[in-house]
N, C-alpha and C positions, 0 to 999 in steps of 0.2 A: 296357858292362855295365849292366843295369837298376839303378835305385836305388829303395829303399823307405824311407820314414820310419816308424818304429814308435814310438808313444807308449804308455806304460804308466801307468795310473792308480794312485792311492795304494793301493788294495786289491791291486793286482798286485805291489807291493813291500812288503807289510805285514810280512813276516818273512823270515828267511834262506831258508826252503824256497821261498817265492814268488820271491825274488830269484834263486835258483838256477834255477828253472823259466824265468824271464824270460831269463836268460843262455843257457840251453840253446836256447830258441826263437830268440834273436838269432843264436846260432852256427849253427843249422840253416839259417836264412835266408841267412846269408853263405856257408855251405858249398854252398848250392844255386846259387851263381854270381851272387848279387844283392848289390850294395853296400847297406849298411844304416847308418842313423844312428838313434840312440835318444833319445827325450825321456822323462824320468822325472819324474813328479809327486812331491811330498813323500809320505813313507810315510803310510799310513792312520793317522788319529788325531793327526797332527801339523799344527799351524797354521803356515802359512808365516809378449837375443835375439840382429839377429845378422848379423854380417858373414860371408857364406858362403865367402869366400876361404879362410879357415883350415880350415873343414870340408871344402871341396873338396880342399885339399892333403892333409888327413888321409885322405880317401877314396882319393885317388890312391896313397897309401902303404899301402893296405889296412888302415888303422886304423879301428876302429869308434868314432866319436865318440859320447859320451854327454853330452847337453845338459840342463841344468836347465830345467825348464818353469816357467811362472808368472811369469817375469821378463821385462822389456823395458827399452827405453831411449827416453826422450822426445826431442823436438827439441833440447833443451839437453844431451843426453847424460847425463841423470840416470837412475839405475837406478830403475825403477818396477815395480809389480806389474800383472799383466794381469787381475786379478779372479778370482773363483771359476771354476774350470775353465780357467784361463789356459794350462795346459800343452797343452790341445787346440789353442788358438790358436798356441802356439809350434810345435807339430808341423806344423800346416797351413802356417804361414808359412815354416818351413824347407823343406817339400815344394815350395812355390811358388818360393822363392829358388833352390833347387838343381835345379829342374825334375824332381822325382821322378815316377815313373809313378803313384804313389798314396801316400796317407798312411793307415797302419793305426793305428787307435785301439783299444788293448786295455783291457778293463775287466772287471767281474765279471759281465757278461751277454754272451751269444753273438750279439748283434745288436740290431736295433731291432725292437720288437714292435708288433702291431696295437693292443694295449692293455698296460697294466702287468702283466707276468706274475706279479708278487708278489700281486696282488689278483684277477687273472682267469686261472685255471689253463688255460683253453683258448685263451689269446692265441696268435697265430701269429707266428713270426719272419718278417719281411719280407725278401725276397731283395734288393730294389733300391728305392731312393727317389730322387726328384729333390731337388736342393738346396732348392727352394721347399717341397716337402712336409716335409722335415726341419726347415727353418726354422720353418714353421708349427707343427709338433709341439713344437719347442723353446720357441717363444713361448707355447704353450698349456700348458706344464707338463712335457713330457717332459724328463727330466734326463740324457739320454744324452750329449749334446754341448753345449759352451758355444755360445751363440747367435752370438758374434762369429767363432768358428771356422768356422761354417757360412757366414756372410756372406763371409768371406775366401776360403773354398774356392770358392764360387760365382763371386766376382769374378775369381779366378785359375784357374778350371777345374781344381781339384785334386780328383781322385776320393778319397773317404774310404771306408775299410772299417772298420766297427765289428765287433770280434771279442772273444772271451773269452780272458782270460789263463789260464784254468783248464781249457780243453778245446779240441780241434781242431774246425774247422768253417769253413764259408765266410763266416759273418758276414752283414752287410748292406752292400751297396754303395750309396754316396750319390754321385750324379753328376748331369749335366744331362739324364738320361733322362726321357722323358715317362711318366707313370704314370696309374693309374686315378683317377677323380674323388675317391673317398674311399679312403685307404690305411690309416688308423689313427684311433684315438680317444685323446684325452688329456684328463685332467681333474684337478682339485684338490679335495680334500675340505674344504679350509679356505675359509671365507667371509670376505671382507674388505670 
């Protein structure tokens, strides 16, 4: 049976209605015949990994594991945080460890855009990006994914799909595909 890791960002679980919508989406995915494990960020407005054997056992028993994102363990087995956006990294790392077919990152946008859709109304959603393109966009200011999650996904060849928690749609696939020379623009208004 295929396996998908789904990560839901803070805005995806910001209130009871959003949490219910997430639960329904997770249930639909499982009902479709796909094993699913869920990584959940802290709720929006709140300031804040992983031995896969236990998760594999839960999946075998048809349990849907819910894993707290943003946390990790260092070499000395101390609990540590993974930095801002660390739940993205948690989800990608779980997908790699469990050999999931993809990692779905749910957020408040329905994919990665050619430009910031909040400031550029005619920005276009990109259907597919390479890891390198996403990494470059992230390093230049796009705040869709945590940079380390993209690096980890590339290293372990974990396809990522960025989707909206609030609407249905294909999202943006991030994989090792080759793309056009210029796929998108990213900038910052702040001067340092």
